[in-house]
KEMIZA-983535 format. One line per 8 residues: number of its first residue (from 1); their letters; for each residue x negated, y negated, z negated of C-alpha. Coordinates in Angstrom, 3 decimals. Layout:
% residues N
NUM	A	X:Y:Z; ...;
END
This chain:
% residues 440
1	XXXXXXXX	-26.336:-1.233:-29.084; -23.703:1.360:-28.132; -20.810:-0.012:-26.066; -17.674:0.888:-28.004; -15.280:0.060:-25.190; -13.385:3.052:-23.762; -14.662:4.393:-20.452; -12.130:4.876:-17.634;
9	XXXXXXXX	-12.970:6.759:-14.437; -10.890:5.560:-11.501; -10.745:7.922:-8.507; -9.567:6.442:-5.209; -10.406:7.373:-1.632; -9.245:3.991:-0.303; -11.201:1.284:-2.114; -12.844:-1.905:-0.777;
17	XXXXXXXX	-13.972:-2.406:1.910; -11.170:-0.065:3.044; -8.377:-2.144:4.571; -5.497:0.363:4.121; -2.261:-0.638:2.436; -2.993:1.150:-0.845; -6.350:-0.569:-1.332; -4.781:-3.619:-3.006;
25	XXXXXXXX	-3.210:-1.485:-5.718; -6.491:0.360:-6.247; -8.511:-2.844:-6.438; -6.069:-4.516:-8.834; -5.694:-1.484:-11.107; -9.409:-0.989:-11.688; -9.915:-4.737:-12.137; -7.090:-5.023:-14.647;
33	XXXXXXXX	-8.455:-2.223:-16.822; -11.789:-4.071:-16.876; -10.066:-7.366:-17.741; -8.303:-5.611:-20.617; -11.566:-4.501:-22.189; -12.315:-1.126:-20.621; -15.577:0.003:-19.051; -14.605:1.159:-15.581;
41	XXXXXXXX	-16.360:3.457:-13.118; -14.797:3.762:-9.672; -15.391:6.955:-7.675; -14.700:6.423:-3.979; -15.863:7.158:-0.427; -18.910:5.561:1.150; -18.606:2.330:3.116; -19.357:3.985:6.457;
49	XXXXXXXX	-16.073:5.882:6.239; -14.070:2.683:6.456; -16.310:0.861:8.907; -16.128:3.768:11.352; -12.580:5.050:10.981; -10.008:2.791:9.290; -11.358:-0.709:9.729; -12.984:-2.671:6.918;
57	XXXXXXXX	-12.113:-5.873:5.071; -15.386:-7.171:3.662; -13.643:-9.992:1.791; -12.095:-7.429:-0.553; -15.474:-6.315:-1.884; -16.001:-9.831:-3.206; -12.954:-9.349:-5.448; -14.265:-6.284:-7.302;
65	XXXXXXXX	-14.673:-7.108:-11.007; -18.386:-7.801:-11.636; -18.574:-5.321:-14.530; -17.234:-2.366:-12.524; -19.620:0.438:-11.626; -18.721:1.687:-8.140; -19.982:5.184:-7.266; -19.686:5.966:-3.559;
73	XXXXXXXX	-19.961:9.524:-2.288; -20.046:10.923:1.270; -16.840:11.670:3.130; -16.749:13.487:6.450; -13.841:13.021:8.879; -14.875:15.039:11.928; -11.378:15.238:13.415; -11.573:11.461:14.092;
81	XXXXXXXX	-15.138:11.504:15.384; -15.098:9.735:18.758; -18.865:9.794:19.355; -19.360:12.781:21.664; -23.034:12.920:20.704; -21.934:14.046:17.236; -19.743:16.866:18.542; -20.847:20.467:18.239;
89	XXXXXXXX	-21.192:22.574:21.380; -18.157:24.682:20.427; -16.025:21.568:20.004; -17.111:20.117:23.326; -16.284:23.386:25.124; -12.802:23.788:23.608; -11.603:20.711:21.680; -8.081:22.060:21.014;
97	XXXXXXXX	-9.296:25.340:19.552; -11.893:23.490:17.478; -9.235:21.110:16.092; -6.981:24.032:15.157; -9.782:25.862:13.371; -10.942:22.688:11.640; -7.446:22.019:10.319; -7.321:25.515:8.845;
105	XXXXXXXX	-10.796:25.105:7.355; -9.931:21.747:5.788; -7.140:23.302:3.754; -9.169:26.148:2.238; -10.460:24.148:-0.778; -7.296:22.017:-1.075; -4.060:21.935:0.962; -4.560:18.576:2.661;
113	XXXXXXXX	-5.686:18.327:6.272; -8.725:16.116:6.735; -9.317:15.591:3.018; -9.476:19.080:1.494; -13.278:19.473:1.748; -13.762:16.285:-0.303; -12.637:18.181:-3.402; -16.007:19.688:-4.245;
121	XXXXXXXX	-17.797:16.380:-3.646; -15.647:14.352:-6.045; -15.410:17.091:-8.677; -19.211:17.292:-8.861; -19.515:13.500:-8.890; -16.907:13.140:-11.644; -18.757:15.687:-13.771; -22.060:13.866:-13.282;
129	XXXXXXXX	-20.424:10.601:-14.316; -18.916:12.196:-17.427; -22.171:13.817:-18.482; -24.049:10.542:-18.096; -21.402:8.451:-19.861; -18.482:10.219:-21.549; -15.185:9.486:-19.808; -12.245:8.766:-22.125;
137	XXXXXXXX	-9.545:8.611:-19.446; -9.281:9.324:-15.728; -6.833:7.532:-13.438; -6.602:9.017:-9.942; -4.575:7.456:-7.160; -3.124:9.017:-4.027; -3.041:9.339:-1.191; -5.011:11.396:-0.300;
145	XXXXXXXX	-3.867:13.684:-3.081; -7.214:15.435:-3.259; -8.237:12.530:-5.537; -6.210:14.197:-8.307; -8.544:17.206:-8.321; -11.409:15.225:-9.868; -9.153:14.209:-12.767; -7.868:17.750:-13.179;
153	XXXXXXXX	-11.428:19.109:-13.148; -12.516:16.843:-16.028; -9.379:17.762:-17.941; -9.883:21.508:-17.517; -13.584:21.454:-18.330; -13.894:18.606:-20.840; -10.295:17.917:-22.016; -10.298:14.387:-20.553;
161	XXXXXXXX	-6.739:13.026:-20.326; -5.639:11.760:-16.916; -3.034:9.693:-15.084; -1.635:10.491:-11.642; -0.838:7.300:-9.714; 1.262:7.912:-6.630; 1.389:5.223:-3.953; 4.108:7.169:-2.146;
169	XXXXXXXX	4.841:10.854:-2.771; 3.392:14.237:-1.918; 6.337:16.583:-1.562; 8.843:13.891:-0.545; 9.089:12.213:2.853; 9.901:8.662:1.706; 11.334:7.781:5.123; 13.690:10.702:5.737;
177	XXXXXXXX	14.256:11.821:2.141; 13.402:15.386:3.154; 11.153:17.702:1.204; 7.785:18.117:2.931; 6.555:21.358:1.314; 8.431:24.461:0.226; 8.565:25.285:-3.519; 6.127:28.187:-3.177;
185	XXXXXXXX	3.661:26.369:-0.909; 0.129:25.672:-2.103; 0.854:21.932:-2.179; 3.882:22.464:-4.430; 1.957:24.806:-6.727; -0.872:22.303:-6.982; 1.473:19.460:-7.825; 3.270:21.492:-10.503;
193	XXXXXXXX	0.077:22.227:-12.392; -1.223:18.691:-11.963; 1.988:17.143:-13.321; 2.085:19.659:-16.155; -1.402:18.692:-17.360; -1.171:14.935:-16.732; -0.745:12.461:-19.571; 1.241:10.061:-17.370;
201	XXXXXXXX	2.542:10.044:-13.784; 3.147:6.680:-12.074; 5.396:5.861:-9.129; 5.925:2.615:-7.229; 9.719:2.417:-7.455; 12.676:3.864:-9.325; 14.105:6.005:-6.470; 10.825:7.929:-6.108;
209	XXXXXXXX	10.554:8.225:-9.901; 14.087:9.608:-10.192; 13.485:12.146:-7.406; 10.489:13.530:-9.284; 12.252:13.505:-12.648; 14.919:15.751:-11.142; 12.215:18.008:-9.717; 10.299:18.206:-13.023;
217	XXXXXXXX	12.886:17.498:-15.747; 10.645:18.914:-18.485; 8.038:16.243:-17.639; 10.418:13.324:-17.033; 9.302:11.456:-20.170; 5.724:11.098:-18.933; 6.815:9.492:-15.654; 6.830:5.707:-15.245;
225	XXXXXXXX	7.562:3.142:-12.560; 4.578:0.867:-12.012; 5.599:-1.446:-9.181; 2.937:-2.918:-6.927; 3.509:-6.594:-7.656; 1.544:-9.529:-6.246; -1.890:-10.920:-7.089; -1.511:-14.560:-8.267;
233	XXXXXXXX	-4.928:-15.663:-7.054; -4.179:-14.499:-3.511; -0.727:-16.047:-3.121; -0.607:-19.192:-0.946; 0.439:-22.477:-2.543; 3.856:-23.380:-1.157; 5.173:-25.499:-4.030; 5.221:-28.773:-2.100;
241	XXXXXXXX	7.181:-27.471:0.859; 10.529:-28.919:1.654; 12.912:-28.615:4.621; 11.133:-28.254:7.986; 12.518:-30.984:10.168; 9.899:-32.141:12.635; 8.231:-29.101:14.193; 8.993:-25.720:15.750;
249	XXXXXXXX	9.562:-23.032:13.129; 6.993:-20.286:12.576; 8.176:-16.825:11.515; 5.382:-14.608:10.241; 4.628:-10.990:9.418; 1.546:-9.814:7.511; 0.702:-6.133:7.120; 0.152:-2.888:8.957;
257	XXXXXXXX	2.687:-2.234:11.717; 3.169:1.513:11.390; 5.057:3.591:13.976; 8.024:3.546:11.558; 8.357:-0.247:11.710; 11.253:-1.354:14.005; 9.053:-3.625:16.114; 10.983:-3.184:19.370;
265	XXXXXXXX	14.310:-3.755:17.576; 12.953:-6.952:16.054; 11.823:-8.286:19.443; 15.274:-7.682:20.947; 16.931:-9.439:18.024; 14.443:-12.291:18.233; 15.134:-12.862:21.924; 18.873:-12.899:21.269;
273	XXXXXXXX	18.497:-15.308:18.336; 16.530:-17.773:20.465; 19.440:-17.881:22.893; 21.919:-18.551:20.091; 20.228:-21.155:17.903; 18.699:-24.547:18.629; 16.609:-24.115:15.444; 14.860:-21.184:17.135;
281	XXXXXXXX	14.512:-22.644:20.601; 10.771:-23.335:20.337; 10.120:-21.045:17.346; 7.188:-18.643:17.184; 6.887:-15.173:15.652; 3.312:-14.364:14.611; 2.329:-10.780:13.785; -0.765:-10.505:11.558;
289	XXXXXXXX	-2.342:-7.156:10.680; -3.150:-3.838:12.290; -1.029:-2.196:14.977; -1.108:1.397:13.776; -3.248:2.996:11.093; -6.647:2.610:12.698; -8.966:-0.176:13.798; -7.947:0.029:17.482;
297	XXXXXXXX	-4.448:-1.453:18.091; -1.865:0.998:19.414; -1.292:0.292:23.087; 2.492:0.787:22.948; 2.910:-1.713:20.098; 0.654:-4.253:21.756; 2.643:-3.925:24.977; 5.923:-4.665:23.143;
305	XXXXXXXX	4.473:-7.876:21.708; 2.792:-9.032:24.897; 6.009:-8.490:26.865; 7.686:-11.043:24.586; 4.913:-13.645:24.789; 7.134:-16.060:26.742; 9.591:-15.882:23.822; 6.973:-17.018:21.326;
313	XXXXXXXX	5.974:-13.597:19.960; 2.223:-13.157:19.462; -0.232:-10.723:17.903; -2.757:-12.554:15.734; -4.904:-9.554:14.750; -6.038:-8.467:11.265; -6.440:-11.020:8.504; -8.710:-10.594:5.481;
321	XXXXXXXX	-6.991:-10.575:2.117; -9.059:-13.516:0.910; -8.049:-15.554:3.997; -4.431:-14.539:3.858; -3.350:-17.868:2.344; -4.191:-19.628:5.593; -1.869:-17.316:7.482; 0.973:-17.955:5.040;
329	XXXXXXXX	0.381:-21.707:5.242; 1.675:-21.571:8.825; 4.851:-19.693:7.967; 8.243:-21.265:7.500; 10.009:-17.893:7.300; 8.611:-14.461:6.399; 9.453:-11.294:8.324; 9.706:-8.113:6.256;
337	XXXXXXXX	9.716:-5.269:8.763; 9.754:-1.778:7.261; 10.464:1.769:8.296; 13.776:3.262:7.265; 13.985:5.140:3.962; 15.729:5.024:0.599; 12.352:5.480:-1.082; 10.468:2.769:0.868;
345	XXXXXXXX	9.488:-0.438:-0.951; 6.143:-1.646:0.481; 3.669:-3.723:-1.492; 4.201:-6.594:0.936; 7.623:-7.447:-0.482; 6.084:-8.642:-3.759; 3.649:-10.970:-2.033; 6.519:-12.395:-0.006;
353	XXXXXXXX	8.481:-12.984:-3.208; 5.743:-15.170:-4.671; 5.824:-17.823:-1.947; 9.330:-19.239:-2.301; 9.753:-19.030:1.498; 12.841:-17.514:3.160; 12.604:-13.763:3.823; 14.268:-11.919:6.705;
361	XXXXXXXX	14.575:-8.189:6.003; 14.318:-6.322:9.290; 14.812:-2.894:7.776; 17.581:-0.489:6.912; 19.682:-1.894:4.027; 19.274:1.358:2.049; 15.510:0.804:1.632; 14.293:0.462:-1.942;
369	XXXXXXXX	12.954:-2.960:-0.943; 16.578:-4.144:-0.950; 16.780:-3.321:-4.667; 13.808:-5.603:-5.296; 15.113:-8.486:-3.180; 18.760:-8.430:-4.234; 19.577:-11.777:-5.876; 16.796:-13.730:-4.156;
377	XXXXXXXX	18.304:-17.101:-3.103; 16.500:-17.197:0.259; 16.877:-13.565:1.313; 18.477:-12.771:4.668; 18.974:-9.015:5.148; 20.222:-7.395:8.317; 23.430:-5.367:8.129; 21.969:-2.821:10.559;
385	XXXXXXXX	19.153:-2.664:13.091; 21.152:-3.594:16.176; 19.952:-6.787:17.953; 23.124:-8.697:17.018; 22.590:-8.168:13.285; 18.888:-8.990:13.468; 19.662:-12.156:15.425; 22.271:-13.213:12.863;
393	XXXXXXXX	19.769:-12.882:9.985; 17.104:-14.778:11.948; 19.503:-17.630:12.721; 20.571:-17.928:9.083; 16.950:-17.931:7.917; 16.036:-20.617:10.459; 18.869:-22.772:9.174; 17.648:-22.323:5.588;
401	XXXXXXXX	14.108:-23.291:6.597; 15.529:-26.550:7.941; 17.728:-27.275:4.920; 16.482:-25.519:1.733; 15.225:-28.111:-0.742; 12.480:-27.716:-3.333; 15.006:-26.807:-6.020; 16.136:-23.704:-4.126;
409	XXXXXXXX	12.547:-22.789:-3.326; 11.596:-23.104:-6.984; 14.415:-20.716:-7.898; 13.054:-18.317:-5.274; 9.577:-18.465:-6.836; 11.028:-17.976:-10.320; 12.849:-14.901:-9.035; 9.568:-13.419:-7.802;
417	XXXXXXXX	7.421:-14.402:-10.799; 8.367:-11.283:-12.779; 6.726:-9.121:-10.128; 3.207:-10.376:-10.824; 0.966:-7.317:-10.624; -0.583:-7.623:-14.082; 2.896:-7.628:-15.636; 3.520:-4.245:-14.010;
425	XXXXXXXX	0.224:-2.734:-15.176; -0.217:-4.113:-18.689; 2.415:-2.009:-20.530; 0.818:1.209:-19.265; -2.736:0.015:-19.957; -1.704:-0.888:-23.503; -0.154:2.543:-24.048; -3.215:4.322:-22.681;
433	XXXXXXXX	-5.459:2.139:-24.828; -3.583:3.338:-27.885; -4.108:6.915:-26.678; -7.901:6.608:-26.656; -8.163:4.166:-29.551; -9.003:1.124:-27.446; -8.767:-2.390:-28.803; -7.712:-4.832:-26.071;
END
């Protein structure tokens, strides 16, 4: 019997077992389409890519919807190859010249260093998938932005409608607010034609959406905010928690510590807060996740943490998404440390919202994350990133951890409930189902 369900092709470089920040959005999006009655094929990189270069979270593969068809294709990342036995003779003789030439070569097929050559691989794979089983809709997620080329290829050759899902932005530096590529650059020309042909374009927050609507006013109507949200089955159960009265407080951070995160500023504020508050005297600050973007922790970040070991600061290493509840079970207060930027939200803020625990925002107040958290009854933002302001927020949060009753915590959970991930995705999935004649 012919399967009448619509067929969606989902193109994502970072997909389980990748452990990068965007993988949770990719995993949840493909799963939700399947839950809503679509047949879903995921086109992604092979497992070796993540095991060798970014670090892998094997627990995430267990969460892939059982009806999904995952097609993995090769991805080469020679610039990060550390095994000298795999180096060419020309690279070994002059590594700097080789790196310069490789960067230029990468951008010939597509203007994205490191990822450009993947274009031909995913375009051919997408066409094979379509010819074997007609694709009704393509959703491609960035970054890398080369993923969009597979969707564009099917649209140009077979008139398949597609959605561009941005995790951040391509032409916009979400930290500085500056434009990254000039209007006549290849990247800008590529984005213009991709946006022009897309059925929908998704962004993770309103500030990024509004920036792009001003850039492409004629396409503003097809742009939508699809916030990250949290996954209910992965949120720790904190409903029975009350005031913490009989043990040292534990402050916790979960996520990738990028170079933009004010780690050193936090440590200075933490040390000052411990001097000021009896609630913090024996408190601990536990950092879970990766230090930097790759599997090996950055030495400078690790040194900052280890230098504050006597003050209760510790690095706990990466934690699998499926085991994340155990990490949260230790926390009395959550630390939200983000890089500065009006356009920065972070997916972590939504997971924090679900717990009902106090949240200390160690980030610039102008961040888009502040828009999400404003009104939360247990939110303690810093006024600026000087140690005195950070210490003040930490002291207030420690006091709330000692005194906030279940009623206040319930209000905090109710505040966050509207950011459940499926509630963010479902309106768009319903609209796209109507486009292709799907019956949910």
